[in-house]
N, C-alpha and C positions, 0 to 999 in steps of 0.2 A: 889310231888316226881318229881325229874328231872333224866333223863337217856339219854344216847347216843344210838341212833338207826338209821337205814336206811331202806328204801324200795328199794330193788334191783330187776332188771330184767335182767336175763341172759339166753340166749337161750329159750326165751318164757316162762321161769319159773320166777314168781315174788314171792318173799318172804321177810319177815321182819327179819332183823338181829339186835340183841340187845347185847351191850357190858355189860358184868357182871363181878363180882369178880371171881378169880380163884376157890375159895371154892365152888361156885355154880356148876360149871361143874364138880368138883371133886365127887359130890354126884348125882347119877342118880335120886334119890328121890327128892332131892332139885331142880335139873334142871328141872325135869318134873312139879313140883309145880310152878316154876318161870314162865315157859312157859304158864301155864294156867292163870297166872296174866296177862300176856301181850296179850293173845288172844283177849280179848274185845277191846284192843286199836288198833289192826291191824286186823279188821274183815275180815275173809275169806283167810287170808294169813297164810301160814305156818311160824312158828317162829324158828329161828336159834339163839342159844346163842353162844357168842364168848368171850373168856377171853384170855388175853396175860400173859404168865408167866414171871418170873424175867429174863429169858434169851431173852425175846422179841418174844417168839414163840406162836402162837395162838393155842387155843384148842377149839373145837366145840362141840355142843350138839344140836340134833334135828332130824327131819325126815330124814331118811337114804338117800332117793332119792334126796332130796334137798341138803343135806350135799355134795353129790358127786359134785354138781355144785358150792356150796357156797365155798368149800374148794379150788377151782381153782381161786377164786378171791382174789388177794392180799389185805389184811386188809387196807393198806395205799390207796388203790383205791377205797374203799367204801365211798360213799358220806354221811359221818356221819353228823347227826344233833342232836342238843339237844331238847329233848321233855319235856314237863311238863304234869303231870297227873292231870287233873281237873274233877270235878264231876258235873253232871247236872241231877236232879231227881234221885239221887243216882246211877246214871251209870257213870262209868269212861270213859273218852275219853282223847286222847292225843293231845296236841297242839304243834306246832313246834315253837322253839325260833327264 
């Protein structure tokens, strides 16, 4: 599986931000499950999900305290990278492209 994400550090808060489809953020249940999928790929980091709607506006989901910081970083300024999920000994890990 390939996905777009970044590890961001703002004001001494480091978090992973992952780009997802809009329908993921529209459902708190789905968004919470997706965060659980990404947690092993970014161990120890809070995960923020972001989607861009058809008007080009971002929507976010994640830890409220981290969201306050993440929402102040323009999406175009995030150092996006493509990641690929791979498995070793049945454990997922992400590699950067």
